[in-house]
C-alpha positions in Angstrom: -31.4 28.9 -29.7 -34.7 27.7 -28.3 -36.0 25.3 -25.5 -38.5 23.3 -28.8 -40.1 21.4 -25.2 -42.8 21.3 -26.2 -44.7 22.3 -30.0 -46.4 25.9 -28.9 -45.1 29.7 -27.8 -45.3 29.2 -24.3 -44.2 31.5 -20.9 -40.3 30.6 -20.5 -39.5 30.3 -23.6 -35.4 31.8 -24.5 -33.5 33.1 -27.8 -31.1 34.7 -28.5 -28.7 36.2 -31.5 -25.3 37.7 -31.0 -22.9 39.5 -33.6 -19.4 41.4 -33.4 -19.4 44.6 -33.7 -18.1 46.0 -36.9 -17.9 49.3 -38.1 -21.3 48.3 -40.2 -23.3 48.3 -36.4 -21.7 51.3 -35.7 -24.4 55.0 -35.4 -22.1 56.6 -38.7 -22.8 53.4 -40.7 -26.6 53.3 -39.8 -27.1 57.3 -40.2 -28.3 57.1 -36.0 -25.6 58.6 -34.7 -21.9 60.6 -35.0 -20.0 58.7 -32.5 -18.0 54.9 -33.7 -20.2 52.6 -31.8 -23.0 50.2 -31.6 -26.3 51.7 -33.8 -29.2 51.2 -31.3 -30.7 50.3 -34.8 -28.8 47.7 -34.4 -28.8 46.5 -30.7 -32.8 47.1 -31.4 -32.3 44.4 -34.6 -30.5 41.9 -32.1 -32.9 41.4 -29.7 -35.8 41.6 -32.6 -33.7 38.3 -33.6 -33.3 36.9 -30.3 -37.0 37.0 -30.0 -37.7 35.4 -32.7 -35.2 32.6 -32.2 -37.4 32.0 -29.6 -40.2 30.8 -31.2 -39.4 29.3 -33.9 -39.8 26.6 -35.2 -42.8 26.4 -33.3 -45.3 28.1 -35.3 -48.4 26.4 -37.6 -46.9 26.2 -41.4 -47.2 29.1 -42.9 -47.2 31.6 -39.6 -44.4 33.4 -38.5 -44.6 36.4 -36.2 -44.2 40.4 -36.4 -42.9 42.8 -33.9 -45.8 44.9 -33.4 -44.9 46.9 -30.0 -40.9 47.9 -28.7 -39.7 49.9 -25.6 -36.1 49.5 -24.9 -33.8 52.1 -23.3 -29.4 51.1 -24.2 -27.7 52.3 -21.4 -24.4 51.5 -22.7 -22.7 51.6 -25.6 -20.7 48.8 -26.4 -17.2 49.1 -29.5 -16.1 47.9 -32.2 -14.5 44.8 -31.9 -16.2 43.4 -28.8 -19.1 40.7 -29.0 -22.7 41.7 -28.2 -25.2 39.1 -26.9 -29.1 39.8 -27.2 -31.4 37.7 -25.0 -35.9 37.4 -25.2 -37.9 35.3 -22.8 -41.2 35.0 -23.8 -43.2 36.3 -20.5 -47.0 36.2 -22.1 -49.2 34.8 -24.3 -52.2 35.9 -25.7 -54.2 34.3 -28.9 -51.2 35.7 -31.3 -49.7 38.4 -29.7 -46.5 36.8 -27.8 -44.8 39.4 -25.0 -40.8 39.1 -24.6 -38.7 40.9 -22.2 -35.8 41.3 -23.9 -31.7 42.5 -23.4 -28.1 42.6 -24.4 -25.1 42.3 -22.2 -21.8 43.4 -24.8 -18.8 41.9 -22.4 -18.4 44.0 -19.8 -21.6 45.2 -18.9 -26.1 45.4 -19.7 -26.4 47.9 -22.6 -29.9 47.8 -22.9 -33.5 46.3 -21.9 -36.7 46.2 -22.9 -39.9 44.7 -23.1 -40.9 43.5 -27.2 -44.3 42.7 -28.6 -45.2 39.9 -31.2 -48.3 38.6 -33.4 -48.6 35.7 -35.2 -49.5 36.3 -38.9 -50.7 33.7 -41.7 -48.0 34.4 -44.2 -49.7 34.1 -47.7 -52.7 36.7 -46.0 -50.2 39.4 -44.4 -48.5 39.3 -47.9 -52.2 39.9 -49.3 -52.3 42.2 -47.7 -49.2 43.9 -48.3 -50.1 43.7 -52.2 -53.1 45.2 -52.0 -51.8 48.8 -50.2 -48.6 48.5 -52.8 -48.9 50.3 -55.8 -50.0 48.9 -58.7 -48.4 48.6 -61.5 -49.8 50.0 -65.5 -49.2 46.4 -67.6 
């Protein structure tokens, strides 16, 4: 979900993403801990998805955003079966750099928050640069 009353990314745009925590979303399944609660990497992924949703559809054809920085806290555990909603708000646009305030809540409380930066990239150019780094395969 995003506010799309203009055609360019700008401060104030918001997005969200949500999940119901399943076994696959827990720390033991992801490999980030042993307690069966929402894994931090899953919360981070949800926050990134919320940021994507805030600007999705507003970028020029052939462009996308990629994450470049994330500074978050994960302050409360969420058990399997609880709903988690992550939200993102664009707070700054500097050329191709977008800064977001991100946060996530479960059914009881705020579970994490912080900031996230993404850069707008030309997908074709980005893919070429990635392929240049990939090992060359023999025919």
